[in-house]
N, C-alpha and C positions, 0 to 999 in steps of 0.2 A: 691815602689812599683804599679806598674800598678793596672786598675782596673777589669779588665777583665784577666782569670786566665786560666790554664788549670786544667784541674778536679783531677791532681795529685798536685797542687802548690795549690787549693781550699779546697782538702782534708788534707793539712799539717795545713793549719792555723784553718778550722775548726773545727780538732779533730774529722775528718770523715776516716772511708777509702776509698780509689779512688770510687767501686762500688757504697758503699751509695750514694756518692754524685751526679753521675749518675743517681743513683733509682730513688733519695730525685729530681730531677730534670726533670726526665720524669713525676713523679707522680706528681709533686706541678704546671708542666708545663712551669720551665723555658730553656729558651732556651737555648743549643749548638749552639754556633754558630763558624764556623770553628774551633773546639776543644777549645773554649775559652767561661767562663761561664762569665757572667755579675757579680761582689760578689757583690755589694751589694743589686742588685735583688736578688741574691741567700739569704741573708741574710736576708734582710726585707720578704721574704716570707716564710724562711722558720718562722722565728719570727710572725708572720702571722698564719702559721699556726698551730704554737706550743699553741698563745692563746685560738685560738677558739675549738681543740680539735679535735684529730681524729673523735671524732661521731655525730660532726657540720661539718666538714671537708669535710667528706663524702657524706654530702647529697646536696653538693653544686656542 
């Protein structure tokens, strides 16, 4: 499977709802280009955010 997925495909792989994938992309600054999201960038950004914790990440 390719590295650029639709929000629905990424939601299925990540265990999130489609709307939550889109919300996280907007919140964390992960681009959605032509309706596709870079899976690796999304996963890496989500991992970094979870390691920082919400309080620390909010100050960035």
